[in-house]
Phi, psi and omega in degrees: 000146177236141178260138186232139178226121179269155173205165174106358178289173179168190179250124180223156174283157177304140181095346181278181181235154171219153174237116176269145176238152176226118179256140183241156172211167182102231181295157182305127183303324186290352177282348192243144158282145183235140180227161169247131175229156183224156181220118174272162180304133178063021179239162176286162177282124187246148175292138176244304183198156177209161183214136181285174188305323185271348188083000186280350178214136180232162176218147183224149168291149181301327185291342182242355183301132181088346179247325183252147177226126178259144178209167179213154176230097185294330179294330180258002182055044182225153176226150187227154171228108175273121184243114179248162178049050184296146180239157178304328180288354173278354179298125183181172165272128181257130181243138165262149186212154184241142181225136171227030171294161189306312184292339185289349175294329185249330187232137178294122182294142182246335183272138175304334182286349178274355182252133183258329185241136187228148169277182184273347177097154175224135186277132173240124178238126180242118182269149182271000000 
């Protein structure tokens, strides 16, 4: 099991940027694919971005492609989500999550059901 703690959320105007961080502890961070998922009020938890253990492959939701960038630093047990050109529809609680199912070694997991360990979330609010 890995413990995850998100930080970096806040309130920003549309068009601004935020950088979310996810710090891990417990089992070695490099064993896991890591993802960011978000949940708006009364909505399901949706995939945003993910990165495999080595950082060599990433995946993005269509809604954030070209605006968000996921990265990781295994030496520091941290993962990041750089969010640029934010839109009001990006408003949500953002969660980082860890996956070590078999396929996640090669492919960034997209389904919330592929993630076993979750952080507590960080709120992002984008005003119009």
